[in-house]
C-alpha positions in Angstrom: 19.7 20.5 -70.4 22.2 19.3 -67.8 25.7 20.6 -67.9 28.9 18.5 -67.3 29.3 20.0 -63.9 25.6 19.2 -63.0 26.2 15.6 -64.1 29.4 15.4 -62.0 27.5 16.6 -58.9 24.7 14.1 -59.6 27.1 11.2 -60.2 29.0 12.0 -57.0 25.8 12.3 -55.0 24.7 8.9 -56.2 28.1 7.4 -55.4 28.2 9.0 -51.9 24.7 7.6 -51.2 26.1 4.1 -51.7 29.2 4.8 -49.6 27.7 6.1 -46.4 27.9 9.7 -47.7 31.5 9.5 -48.7 33.7 9.9 -51.8 37.4 9.8 -52.5 39.5 12.4 -54.3 40.1 9.9 -57.2 36.3 9.3 -57.5 35.7 13.1 -57.7 38.3 13.5 -60.4 36.9 10.5 -62.3 33.5 12.0 -62.2 34.9 15.1 -63.9 35.2 17.4 -60.9 38.3 19.5 -61.0 40.6 20.1 -58.1 39.6 23.7 -58.0 35.9 22.8 -57.9 36.5 20.2 -55.2 38.4 22.8 -53.1 35.5 25.2 -53.5 33.0 22.6 -52.2 35.2 22.0 -49.2 35.6 25.8 -48.5 31.8 26.3 -48.9 31.1 23.5 -46.3 29.3 21.3 -48.7 31.9 18.6 -48.3 34.5 18.1 -45.6 37.7 16.0 -45.3 37.4 13.1 -42.9 40.5 11.1 -43.7 43.3 11.8 -46.2 41.7 12.1 -49.7 38.3 11.0 -48.4 35.4 13.5 -48.2 32.0 13.5 -46.5 28.9 15.2 -47.6 28.1 17.7 -44.9 24.5 16.6 -44.9 25.4 12.9 -44.3 24.9 11.7 -40.8 28.1 10.5 -39.0 27.9 6.8 -38.0 30.3 4.0 -37.1 29.6 2.5 -40.5 30.6 5.7 -42.1 33.9 5.8 -40.2 34.7 2.2 -41.2 33.8 3.0 -44.9 36.1 6.1 -44.7 39.0 3.9 -43.5 38.4 1.3 -46.3 38.3 4.1 -48.9 41.4 5.8 -47.5 43.4 2.5 -47.3 42.4 1.5 -50.8 41.5 -1.7 -52.6 41.8 -4.8 -50.5 40.9 -3.1 -47.2 38.1 -4.9 -45.3 36.3 -4.4 -42.0 37.4 -7.3 -39.8 37.7 -8.8 -36.3 35.5 -7.2 -33.6 34.1 -4.6 -36.0 33.1 -7.3 -38.5 31.5 -9.4 -35.7 29.4 -6.4 -34.7 28.3 -5.7 -38.2 27.3 -9.3 -38.6 25.2 -9.0 -35.5 27.2 -11.4 -33.4 27.3 -10.8 -29.7 30.9 -9.5 -29.3 31.9 -6.2 -27.8 33.7 -4.1 -30.4 36.2 -2.0 -28.4 38.0 -0.6 -31.5 37.4 0.1 -35.2 39.3 -2.7 -36.9 40.4 -3.0 -40.6 42.5 -5.7 -42.3 44.6 -4.7 -45.3 47.0 -6.5 -47.6 50.7 -6.5 -46.4 51.5 -4.1 -49.3 49.3 -1.3 -47.7 51.6 -0.1 -44.9 49.6 3.0 -43.8 48.3 3.4 -40.3 45.3 5.5 -39.4 44.7 7.3 -36.1 41.7 5.9 -34.3 41.7 2.5 -36.1 43.4 -0.8 -35.4 44.9 -2.0 -38.7 45.6 -5.7 -39.2 47.6 -6.9 -42.2 47.1 -10.2 -44.0 49.1 -11.9 -46.8 45.9 -12.4 -48.7 42.1 -11.8 -48.4 40.5 -14.4 -50.6 37.1 -13.9 -52.1 35.7 -16.7 -49.9 36.6 -14.6 -46.9 34.9 -11.4 -47.7 31.4 -10.1 -48.4 29.5 -6.9 -48.8 27.2 -5.9 -45.9 25.3 -2.6 -46.0 27.7 -1.3 -48.6 30.8 -2.2 -46.5 33.5 -4.8 -47.4 33.4 -7.1 -44.4 35.1 -10.4 -43.6 32.7 -13.4 -43.6 31.5 -14.9 -40.3 33.9 -17.9 -40.7 36.9 -15.6 -41.4 35.9 -13.3 -38.6 35.8 -16.2 -36.1 39.2 -17.4 -37.2 40.6 -13.9 -36.8 39.2 -13.6 -33.3 40.5 -17.0 -32.2 43.6 -15.3 -30.9 41.7 -12.5 -29.2 39.0 -14.2 -27.2 38.9 -16.5 -24.2 38.1 -20.1 -25.1 34.5 -20.0 -23.6 33.8 -16.8 -25.4 35.1 -18.2 -28.6 32.9 -21.3 -28.3 29.9 -19.1 -27.7 30.7 -17.1 -30.8 31.0 -20.2 -32.9 27.7 -21.6 -31.6 25.9 -18.3 -32.2 27.2 -18.0 -35.8 26.1 -21.7 -36.4 22.7 -21.2 -34.8 22.1 -18.1 -36.9 23.3 -19.9 -40.1 26.1 -17.4 -40.6 28.9 -20.0 -40.5 28.6 -23.8 -40.2 31.3 -25.7 -38.4 32.3 -27.6 -41.6 32.9 -24.3 -43.4 35.0 -22.9 -40.5 37.0 -26.1 -40.5 37.7 -25.8 -44.2 38.8 -22.2 -44.0 40.9 -23.0 -40.9 42.9 -25.5 -42.9 43.9 -22.7 -45.3 44.2 -19.8 -42.9 45.1 -21.4 -39.6 48.7 -22.3 -40.2 50.4 -18.9 -39.9 50.3 -16.4 -37.0 47.0 -17.5 -35.5 46.3 -19.4 -32.2 43.8 -21.8 -33.7 44.2 -25.0 -31.6 41.3 -24.0 -29.3 39.1 -23.1 -32.3 39.9 -26.5 -34.0 38.8 -28.3 -30.8 35.6 -26.3 -30.6 34.8 -26.9 -34.2 35.5 -30.7 -33.8 33.1 -30.8 -30.9 30.4 -29.0 -32.8 30.7 -31.3 -35.8 30.4 -34.3 -33.5 27.4 -33.0 -31.8 25.6 -32.1 -35.0 23.4 -29.2 -33.8 24.1 -25.9 -32.1 23.4 -25.1 -28.5 20.7 -22.5 -27.8 22.4 -20.0 -25.5 25.7 -18.8 -24.1 24.7 -20.4 -20.8 24.3 -23.8 -22.4 27.7 -23.5 -24.1 29.4 -22.7 -20.7 27.7 -25.6 -19.0 28.5 -28.0 -21.8 32.1 -27.0 -21.8 32.3 -27.4 -18.0 30.8 -30.9 -18.1 33.2 -32.0 -20.9 36.2 -31.2 -18.6 35.0 -33.5 -15.8 36.7 -36.9 -15.6 34.4 -39.9 -15.5 31.3 -37.9 -16.0 29.0 -39.1 -18.8 27.8 -36.4 -21.1 24.1 -35.5 -21.4 22.1 -35.3 -24.6 21.6 -31.7 -25.6 18.4 -30.3 -27.0 16.5 -33.5 -26.0 13.0 -33.7 -27.4 10.2 -35.4 -25.5 6.4 -35.8 -25.6 4.1 -35.9 -22.5 1.2 -38.2 -21.9 -1.0 -35.9 -24.1 1.5 -36.2 -27.0 2.5 -32.5 -26.5 6.1 -31.9 -27.6 8.8 -30.3 -25.4 12.5 -29.8 -25.3 15.1 -30.2 -22.5 18.4 -28.3 -22.6 20.4 -31.3 -21.4 19.0 -34.7 -20.6 20.0 -38.1 -19.2 17.1 -40.0 -20.6 18.0 -43.4 -19.0 17.9 -41.7 -15.6 15.1 -39.3 -16.4 17.2 -36.4 -15.2 16.9 -33.1 -17.0 19.2 -30.1 -16.7 17.6 -26.7 -17.5 19.8 -23.6 -18.1 17.7 -20.8 -16.5 19.0 -17.5 -17.9 16.9 -14.6 -16.7 17.0 -12.9 -20.1 15.0 -15.8 -21.5 12.8 -16.6 -18.5 12.2 -13.1 -17.0 8.6 -12.6 -18.1 5.4 -13.9 -16.6 4.6 -15.8 -19.8 8.0 -17.5 -19.8 7.7 -18.3 -16.1 4.4 -20.0 -16.6 5.6 -21.8 -19.7 8.6 -23.2 -17.8 6.7 -24.2 -14.8 4.2 -26.1 -17.0 7.1 -27.9 -18.7 8.5 -28.9 -15.3 5.1 -30.2 -14.3 4.9 -32.2 -17.5 8.3 -33.7 -16.9 7.4 -34.5 -13.3 4.3 -36.4 -14.5 6.6 -38.5 -16.6 8.9 -39.3 -13.7 11.7 -36.8 -14.6 13.6 -34.8 -12.1 14.7 -31.3 -13.2 18.0 -29.7 -12.1 18.2 -26.0 -12.8 21.5 -24.2 -13.5 21.7 -20.4 -13.7 24.5 -18.1 -14.9 25.2 -17.2 -11.3 25.7 -20.9 -10.4 28.3 -21.2 -13.2 30.1 -18.0 -12.3 30.2 -18.5 -8.5 29.9 -22.2 -7.7 31.1 -24.2 -10.7 32.4 -27.1 -8.6 29.1 -27.3 -6.7 27.2 -27.6 -10.0 29.3 -30.6 -10.9 28.9 -32.1 -7.5 25.2 -31.8 -7.5 25.0 -33.4 -10.9 27.1 -36.3 -9.8 24.9 -36.8 -6.7 21.7 -36.6 -8.8 23.0 -39.2 -11.2 24.1 -41.4 -8.2 20.6 -41.3 -6.7 19.0 -42.2 -10.0 21.3 -45.0 -11.0 18.5 -47.4 -11.9 17.6 -46.8 -15.5 13.9 -46.2 -16.2 12.0 -48.3 -18.7 
C-alpha cells in the first residue's frame, strides 16, 4: 500500500514530467510535501533550486525550454514566452539572442539572464501552449517583434508564418487593431500586412520577399506576377517566381540553399529550357545580387522590359 509521502513523490514526479523537470514550492506543498521534506530532497541532491521557489529534478536534462519554463513558473500566472524566444519555439527563422518573457504589469519582478517585457493584458487569443510552455501565438509574436526587426526582416517573418499556416495576414490585421495602438511601432507591419492581403498568396522564400519589396519601391516600374504557373507544350506544369506574362519575361530567385544540389540544378535547367521553348527569357537574381548591386538589378530589369516591349500573343 502506498503511503502519503509515496503519493506525494509520485504526484510531483508526474507534474515535473509535464513541466520540463520542474516544480514550484507551492506545487510541492500542495502535493503534501512538507518544507522539511523538501529541504531534505534539496540537501540530498535529488532536487536543486534553479530560480526563487522553483526546483529542478537532478535527473532532468537542462534545456532552453526548461529555462523558459522555470522563468514562467517563477514569475507566476500570466507569464508567457514571447518575442524572439516565442518565434524560435514556433520554428520561425528568427535569431533568439535572449530568453524573453512577457508578464502582466502587476508582476514587477526581474530575473537575471532573462529579458522581461510587461503588457497590460495577454488575452487568450494571444497565447497558446507549445511543448508544455505558455507561448504567444504567431500573430502576437509578430506584432511584438514589429518594433525590434528591420522592415525587410519583419516582412520575411510575416511571409514565413503565412506560408507555414501559423498566422494569416487577416488574423494579424485583426489583432493589430486591438494591440497596435499603444507602445508599438506598427506602421511598417500594417503596410506589410496590407500588401500580403492584396497579393493573396505568400512568397516562397526570403529572397523573393527582398526582391518583391525592392521592386515595389521603384517609381514607374510595373510589378510582376508572383508564383506564376505555366504549362509547356507537353502540358507539363511549372512555376515562375515572378513573371511578366505579356512580355514573356521570367525572374527566378536563385538561392543556393534551394538550388545547391545536382538534382535541383538539373530541375532548374530543365525548367529554363522549357520556358525558352515557349519564347520566355529568364532573368536570374541571387542573394548576392540583392546585397551588393541592388541598383543594377533594377536597371537590368528595366532594360529587359524595354527590349521586350511588344506583347506576345
